[in-house]
N, C-alpha and C positions, 0 to 999 in steps of 0.2 A: 504494499500499499503505499503512496507516496507519502514522502518524511520519514514514516516509521518500520517501512522494512514489511520484512513477512511475517505474517500476523497468523497464528494456528486456531484454525474455528472449527476445525472438526468435532464434532459431536454435539454442539451447540446448538440453541435455538436461533431462529432469525436474531430476536430481540438480544439476546444473548451474544452473538457478535455483532452488532450494533454499538453495545454497550462497550466491549472490548475496545474495538476501534476507535470509539471515540474517547474512551479512558488514555489508550496510548498518545493521542492527540493532545488532550490536555496538561498528562504528566509530562510531555516530553516539551511544554511551552509553545506549541507550534499556532493553535488556537483555544480561545478560552472558553468557548461555549461551540463545542464541535454538535453538529447536527447530523447523525450518517444512519443513512437507510440502505439497508441491503435486502435486493431482490432476487430472488430463487429463479432462475433459467431454467436448470433439470433438475431433477433428484435423483441422482445414477444411482443411488443404494435399493431405492424401490423398483425393483426390477425384475421380470419375472421370464426366464425360459423357459420356452416351449419346442420339444425336439420330437425326432424322428418322424411318423408317415405324418405329416403336415404340409399344406402349399407355401408356406413361407416359414421355416423354422428360424429360431434366431429369440434375441432376447427382445423383451418389450415392455416400456416402463408402465408403473401404474398411474395415471395421470389423475384418477379418483379414490376415493376410498368406496368399499363394498363391490370393487370388481368379482364376477363370479366365473367359474373354470370355462363354463361355456363361452362368457363374454373374450376371456382370453384366448379361446381355440379361434372362434372367429376372426380376431385381432390376428392369429394367425392365416388365416385362409382358413381356415376350416380342417378336418381332417381327409386326408387324401383318399381316393381309392382304393389302396390297399393296407389303411389302415383299419385297426380294432376296435372294436365298439367297445371295449377296456381302457382306460388312461390309466396311467399313474401318476400321482400326485407325490412329490418329496419336499420337506422344507424343516421348517421348526416353529412350535407352537410351547407358547410359554417355557422358552429354554430345553426342551427336547426334542428329540426328533420325531420327526412327523413322516408317516407314508401311508397313502390310501389308495385304493384301486377304486375307481369309479366305472361304472356298467352307462356310457353316455346313452346310448341307445335305448336302453331300459328307462334312464332316467326321464324319459320323453313320451313313453308309452305308457305310462303308471302316472301315480299320484306321489311319488317319489320326488320329483322335481325339487323341490324345496332342498328337502334334507340332505341328497346327494349334490345337490350344483353349489358346492362348497364355497366360502369364500377362500380368494387367493391373498397370498400376502409378499411383501419382498424377500427375494431370495427363493421364492418356490421355484421348482424345474417339474415341469409337465411333459411326460415323456408317451409320445404314441407309438407303440410297436407294429409289429406288420402284423396283421391279420392272420393267425393259422390256416395251412394248406393240408390239403388231401392230393393225391396221386392216384391217377389213373392209366391203367395202359393194358395193352391186347387185343384184342378185336370191338374197339369203339372205335367211333366217329372220331374223335378228336382225343388225342391224347394229351397227357401234361400234367401239370399245378394247376389246380383251383381254389380258390376261397371257401373256408367253410363257414356256413353262412350259421344262425341261429337255429337251434333243434333240427338241423338237419338229418334226415335217415339217410341209409343208405341207397333207398329207392332213387331220392332226390339226388343225390351224388351221381348216380349212373345218369339221370335223365340231363345233369347239366353238362356230360360230357359227351351229348348226343345220340346216346345208348349203343347197344353194339350194331355191329356192322352186320351186311347180309350174311357173312361168316361166321357170325359172335354167334354167342347163346349165353343166356344167360342161369343154364344148368350149371350146378357146380360154382358157382361163383365164388373168387376166393378173396379174401381182406387179410393183407398182412398188417399184425399189430405188435407193436413192442411193448410187453407189460412193464411192471414195475421195476424187476430186475435186467430192463435193457433188453430182453431177450426177444428178438422177435417171432411172432407166434403165427401160422396160418391157419385162419379162423373160416366157418362155413355160416355168414349170419342171416339172420332172416333178413328181407327187405326192409320190413318197417324198423329194423335196429339201429338206435342213433350210430351217426358217423363220430367218430373221434379226430382231432388233430392229428397228425402225421399219418394216418392210415393211407394204404396202400390198396388200390382194387384192383384186381386183376378180372379180366371176362378172356374165358380161353374160345377156343375157336370149335365149331361144331364139326363131331366127329362124321356129321351125315349132310 
């Protein structure tokens, strides 16, 4: 600052910073009755990081108080097409580590929106992970990886790949799934069984 040099203001309120500069000017004999006004241009400490599968990942300032999770996601351009329905929010609350998983899609299709759409605070990190995938190969019209949708069944997963080709058959359909030990098991599920993330569906060729 002119006349008094560098002044440490970190951690002070705006009025405290004004008083500190004014006192230094008066104590140094530069101004008898200094009137100091400090204007806050940007609050770099109150920022929230939005990472992962969003349109514009980055750090965003909290321009106002009472900003909710849905509003911060909108500021980042919203969840991308590969983003999961559940996002992870980490930060600090009352001096203790804070972590919450929030079902964004479920929040808007139920009456839990107010409770789940939590208020974000400076320093929070919002992470949108990639939506889990399942895989289809064999005699289907479209092989590859597909997005696991909410409450998806084996039948719906097979339909998303276009179904069996003219040479394929739904008989003896195989699903390869990892168990709790990480071992891959071959299953013969019912078509109405739920699909799990990471499942691999194999459609065999018809023998006739």
